[in-house]
Structures are given as structure tokens and as C-alpha cells.
N, CA and C of each residue as an Amber inpcrd file, in Angstrom:
protein
   294
   7.9220000 -12.3230000  -0.4920000   6.5430000 -11.9350000  -0.6890000
   6.1400000 -12.3010000  -2.1060000   4.9110000 -12.7770000  -2.2530000
   4.4490000 -13.1840000  -3.5770000   4.0340000 -11.9750000  -4.4030000
   3.9710000 -12.1910000  -5.7040000   3.5760000 -11.1180000  -6.6130000
   2.0560000 -11.0640000  -6.6920000   1.5260000  -9.8680000  -6.7090000
   0.0760000  -9.6950000  -6.7650000  -0.2300000  -8.4550000  -7.5880000
  -1.1380000  -8.6060000  -8.5250000  -1.5980000  -7.4460000  -9.2790000
  -2.9660000  -7.0640000  -8.7480000  -3.1670000  -5.7840000  -8.5410000
  -4.4900000  -5.3260000  -8.1230000  -5.0280000  -4.3690000  -9.1740000
  -6.3300000  -4.3310000  -9.2620000  -6.9800000  -3.4160000 -10.1900000
  -6.8940000  -2.0160000  -9.6030000  -6.2220000  -1.1280000 -10.3010000
  -5.9880000   0.2260000  -9.7950000  -7.2920000   0.9780000  -9.5640000
  -8.2560000   0.8180000 -10.4520000  -9.5390000   1.5150000 -10.2990000
 -10.2780000   1.0400000  -9.0510000 -10.2960000  -0.2890000  -8.8170000
 -10.9310000  -0.8200000  -7.6040000 -10.2330000  -0.2860000  -6.3600000
  -8.9120000  -0.2900000  -6.3990000  -8.1420000   0.1910000  -5.2630000
  -8.4550000   1.6550000  -4.9750000  -8.4230000   2.4820000  -6.0190000
  -8.6760000   3.9140000  -5.8340000 -10.0950000   4.1790000  -5.3460000
 -11.0600000   3.4260000  -5.8470000 -12.4450000   3.5890000  -5.4050000
 -12.5630000   3.3340000  -3.9080000 -11.9000000   2.2930000  -3.4330000
 -11.9710000   1.9560000  -2.0070000 -11.1700000   2.9310000  -1.1420000
  -9.9930000   3.3040000  -1.6180000  -9.1220000   4.1540000  -0.8070000
  -9.6460000   5.5860000  -0.7430000 -10.3610000   6.0300000  -1.7930000
 -10.8920000   7.3980000  -1.8090000 -11.9020000   7.6340000  -0.6900000
 -12.5320000   6.5700000  -0.2190000 -13.4910000   6.6940000   0.8830000
 -12.7970000   7.0470000   2.1930000 -11.4980000   6.7910000   2.2540000
 -10.7380000   7.0290000   3.4800000  -9.9180000   8.3140000   3.4540000
  -9.7580000   8.9050000   2.2620000  -8.8540000  10.0450000   2.1190000
  -9.5800000  11.3430000   1.8090000  -9.0160000  12.4280000   2.2840000
  -9.5080000  13.7490000   1.8960000  -9.0130000  14.0490000   0.4810000
  -9.5670000  15.0900000  -0.1320000  -9.1650000  15.4680000  -1.4970000
  -7.6660000  15.7840000  -1.5710000  -7.1370000  16.3800000  -0.5130000
  -5.7080000  16.7100000  -0.4710000  -4.8580000  15.4460000  -0.6220000
  -5.2150000  14.4040000   0.1150000  -4.4420000  13.1680000   0.0710000
  -4.7140000  12.3650000  -1.1950000  -5.9020000  12.4810000  -1.7470000
  -6.1970000  11.8190000  -3.0180000  -5.2910000  12.3890000  -4.1000000
  -5.1310000  13.7070000  -4.1050000  -4.2530000  14.3590000  -5.0880000
  -2.8070000  13.8900000  -4.9060000  -2.3460000  13.8180000  -3.6530000
  -0.9940000  13.3270000  -3.3750000  -0.8190000  11.9000000  -3.8910000
  -1.8350000  11.0700000  -3.6510000  -1.7800000   9.6780000  -4.0870000
  -1.7330000   9.5850000  -5.6090000  -2.5450000  10.3690000  -6.2780000
  -2.5450000  10.3590000  -7.7450000  -1.1790000  10.7630000  -8.3020000
  -0.5730000  11.7890000  -7.7260000   0.7630000  12.2170000  -8.1630000
   1.8040000  11.1220000  -7.9120000   1.6840000  10.4760000  -6.7660000
   2.6070000   9.3940000  -6.4230000   2.4710000   8.2330000  -7.4070000
   1.2370000   7.8380000  -7.6860000   1.0130000   6.7380000  -8.6230000
   1.4980000   7.0970000 -10.0220000   1.2500000   8.3350000 -10.4450000
   1.7290000   8.7750000 -11.7640000   3.2550000   8.7340000 -11.8590000
   3.9220000   8.9920000 -10.7360000   5.3890000   8.9600000 -10.7460000
   5.9270000   7.5380000 -10.9040000   5.0670000   6.5360000 -10.7270000
   5.4620000   5.1340000 -10.8810000   4.8490000   4.5010000 -12.1310000
   4.3900000   5.3340000 -13.0460000   3.7570000   4.8390000 -14.2700000
   4.8260000   4.5110000 -15.3110000   4.7200000   3.3220000 -15.8900000
   5.6280000   2.8980000 -16.9610000   5.3110000   3.6880000 -18.2220000
   6.3060000   4.3440000 -18.8160000   6.0320000   5.1780000 -19.9920000
   5.5510000   4.3880000 -21.2120000   5.9970000   3.1560000 -21.3430000
   5.6220000   2.3870000 -22.5350000   4.2440000   1.7540000 -22.4280000
   3.8750000   1.2880000 -21.2320000   2.5950000   0.5780000 -21.0720000
   1.5240000   1.4090000 -20.3840000   1.9440000   2.3950000 -19.6080000
   0.9850000   3.1730000 -18.8330000   0.5970000   2.5160000 -17.5200000
   1.1500000   1.3140000 -17.2610000   0.8620000   0.6110000 -16.0120000
   1.5860000   1.2850000 -14.8490000   0.9680000   1.2530000 -13.6820000
   1.6130000   1.7230000 -12.4610000   2.3310000   0.5210000 -11.8630000
   3.6420000   0.6550000 -11.6760000   4.4410000  -0.4560000 -11.1780000
   5.1570000  -0.0200000  -9.9040000   4.7810000  -0.6510000  -8.7960000
   5.4760000  -0.4260000  -7.5390000   5.2080000  -1.6010000  -6.6300000
   6.0590000  -1.7610000  -5.6480000   5.8760000  -2.8820000  -4.7380000
   4.9120000  -2.4860000  -3.6260000   4.2950000  -3.4900000  -3.0610000
   3.2840000  -3.2780000  -2.0310000   3.8230000  -2.4600000  -0.8720000
   5.0470000  -2.7650000  -0.4570000   5.6350000  -2.0540000   0.6760000
   5.7630000  -0.5620000   0.4040000   6.0930000  -0.1910000  -0.8390000
   6.1980000   1.2300000  -1.2010000   4.8380000   1.9130000  -1.0930000
   3.8290000   1.2490000  -1.6150000   2.4810000   1.8100000  -1.5800000
   1.9950000   1.9770000  -0.1470000   2.1800000   0.9620000   0.6600000
   1.7290000   1.0210000   2.0500000   2.4890000   2.0950000   2.8150000
   3.7930000   2.1590000   2.6290000   4.5860000   3.1830000   3.3120000
   4.0930000   4.5750000   2.9480000   3.7730000   4.7920000   1.6760000
   3.2630000   6.0920000   1.2430000   1.9140000   6.3890000   1.8980000
   1.0100000   5.4300000   1.8800000  -0.3260000   5.6540000   2.4360000
  -0.2920000   5.9050000   3.9380000   0.5900000   5.2050000   4.6310000
   0.6740000   5.3620000   6.0850000   1.4100000   6.6500000   6.4510000
   2.5360000   6.9220000   5.7850000   3.3330000   8.0890000   6.1820000
   2.8350000   9.3940000   5.5750000   2.4950000   9.3980000   4.3100000
   2.1050000  10.6390000   3.6350000   0.6100000  10.9400000   3.7030000
  -0.2000000   9.8900000   3.6780000  -1.6570000  10.0930000   3.6760000
  -2.2760000   9.8810000   5.0500000  -1.4640000   9.5030000   6.0110000
  -1.8830000   9.3800000   7.4140000  -2.9780000   8.3340000   7.6360000
  -2.9700000   7.2590000   6.8260000  -3.9320000   6.1820000   7.0300000
  -3.4000000   5.2090000   8.0710000  -4.3100000   4.5270000   8.7300000
  -3.9340000   3.4740000   9.6610000  -3.5340000   2.2420000   8.8530000
  -2.5090000   1.5390000   9.3050000  -2.0480000   0.3400000   8.6200000
  -3.1770000  -0.6770000   8.4800000  -3.9880000  -0.8340000   9.5130000
  -5.0950000  -1.7990000   9.4740000  -6.0570000  -1.5020000   8.3340000
  -6.3360000  -0.2300000   8.0880000  -7.2540000   0.1530000   7.0090000
  -6.6870000  -0.2370000   5.6480000  -5.4180000   0.0370000   5.4490000
  -4.7720000  -0.2640000   4.1710000  -4.7100000  -1.7760000   3.9500000
  -4.3360000  -2.5250000   4.9810000  -4.2370000  -3.9750000   4.8530000
  -5.5930000  -4.6080000   4.5790000  -6.6330000  -4.0850000   5.1850000
  -7.9800000  -4.6190000   4.9480000  -8.3630000  -4.4600000   3.4740000
  -8.0880000  -3.3020000   2.9070000  -8.4000000  -3.0620000   1.4950000
  -7.5890000  -3.9980000   0.6030000  -6.2970000  -4.1440000   0.8820000
  -5.4580000  -5.0150000   0.0590000  -5.8920000  -6.4740000   0.1690000
  -6.3300000  -6.9000000   1.3420000  -6.8470000  -8.2560000   1.5120000
  -8.1060000  -8.4510000   0.6730000  -8.9980000  -7.4710000   0.7020000
 -10.2250000  -7.5420000  -0.0940000  -9.9260000  -7.5870000  -1.5910000
  -8.8230000  -6.9680000  -2.0060000  -8.4680000  -6.9150000  -3.4270000
  -7.6050000  -8.0900000  -3.8830000  -7.3050000  -9.0180000  -2.9750000
  -6.6310000 -10.2370000  -3.4050000  -5.2530000 -10.5240000  -2.8470000
  -4.6850000  -9.6330000  -2.0410000  -3.4000000  -9.9370000  -1.4210000
  -3.6380000 -11.0610000  -0.4230000  -2.7890000 -12.0820000  -0.4480000
  -3.0640000 -13.2380000   0.4140000  -2.7130000 -12.9600000   1.8750000
  -3.2790000 -13.7850000   2.7310000  -3.1460000 -13.5640000   4.1710000
  -1.6990000 -13.6920000   4.6520000  -0.9280000 -14.5640000   4.0290000
   0.4850000 -14.7120000   4.4000000   1.2250000 -13.3910000   4.1730000
   0.9810000 -12.7530000   3.0350000   1.6250000 -11.4750000   2.7360000
   1.1170000 -10.3620000   3.6470000  -0.1670000 -10.3920000   3.9680000
  -0.7330000  -9.4060000   4.9000000  -0.0230000  -9.5060000   6.2470000
   0.1550000 -10.7270000   6.7380000   0.8300000 -10.9250000   8.0230000
   2.2780000 -10.4510000   7.9710000   2.9670000 -10.7190000   6.8590000
   4.3480000 -10.2640000   6.6950000   4.4210000  -8.7350000   6.7350000
   3.5410000  -8.0930000   5.9970000   3.5420000  -6.6280000   5.9420000
   3.2000000  -6.0430000   7.3080000   2.2620000  -6.6650000   8.0020000
   1.9060000  -6.1880000   9.3450000   3.1310000  -6.2320000  10.2520000
   3.8800000  -7.3280000  10.1930000   5.0990000  -7.4310000  11.0090000
   6.1370000  -6.4010000  10.5710000   6.2710000  -6.2030000   9.2670000
   7.2640000  -5.2770000   8.7280000   7.0230000  -3.8440000   9.1980000
   5.7600000  -3.4420000   9.2600000   5.4140000  -2.0700000   9.6230000
   5.0340000  -1.9250000  11.0960000   5.1560000  -2.9880000  11.8460000
   4.7430000  -2.9700000  13.2430000   5.5860000  -2.0010000  14.0700000
   4.9450000  -1.3920000  15.0390000   5.6550000  -0.5140000  15.9800000
   6.5220000  -1.3320000  16.9300000   6.1640000  -2.5920000  17.1250000
   6.8860000  -3.4610000  18.0390000   8.0720000  -4.0880000  17.3090000
   9.2740000  -3.7080000  17.6820000  10.4790000  -4.1860000  16.9950000
  10.6470000  -5.6970000  17.0970000  10.0790000  -6.3230000  18.1200000
  10.2540000  -7.7590000  18.3050000   9.4720000  -8.5920000  17.2940000
   8.4610000  -8.0280000  16.6620000   7.6910000  -8.8020000  15.6940000
   8.1560000  -8.5680000  14.2620000   9.0640000  -7.6180000  14.0400000
   9.5580000  -7.3410000  12.6910000  10.5070000  -8.4370000  12.2270000
  10.5440000  -8.7070000  10.9180000  11.5210000  -9.6680000  10.3900000
  12.9380000  -9.2200000  10.7380000  13.8210000 -10.1760000  10.9290000
  15.2000000  -9.8750000  11.3060000  15.8450000  -8.9290000  10.3000000
  16.4990000  -7.9070000  10.7950000  17.2330000  -6.9840000   9.9410000
  16.4520000  -5.7520000   9.5190000  15.1550000  -5.7060000   9.8100000
  14.3480000  -4.5460000   9.4280000  14.2070000  -3.6090000  10.6090000
  14.3990000  -2.3460000  10.3630000  14.1890000  -1.3530000  11.4070000
  13.3210000  -0.2460000  10.8560000  12.7680000   0.5400000  11.7280000
  11.8880000   1.6370000  11.2930000  12.5230000   2.9500000  11.6060000
């Protein structure tokens, strides 16, 4: 998967429209737990963020992928992530299980 930086403020603005205050607070705590102490940047991989949003915040994968696509994640990576998180085991990359 390619590297992609997204603007955290843009991401939060878009994702807040989909989440209740309870889940926004959870997301903020999660992001803070991945903040680099020296730079203040939030550093985590896309798969970690998506897994958190889908499992802990109860968002649909399609909603999260649409936002990430709008923020600059390329279509190849979107397709990979869709396969990775798919309910259908036959479309997942070899060796990945849920």
C-alpha cells in the first residue's frame, strides 16, 4: 500500500458528520494515543484507522472509504482495503483472515 498523508482537520470535519458525540470522543482519544510526542503529528496506518472506525465507531466501511478517497487515498489502495476488510473471505488477500 502506498503512503498517504491526510489533513487531520479535513478528515475530522467530514467524519464528525457521521458520528455521535460519544464516538467523536472515542476517536479523539484514539488519535491522541497515536500522537508523536516530539512533533505532535498523529501517526498511524490506514488499516488501523479504518479498523477502529468500523469496529469501535460502528461506521460502514463504504462511508469511511468514500471519505478517504475524497481526501486523496488512491483508488488502488481503496480497492485493497475493501478486499482486506471484506466479509467475503474469497476476495481477501492471501493470508488475511478476520
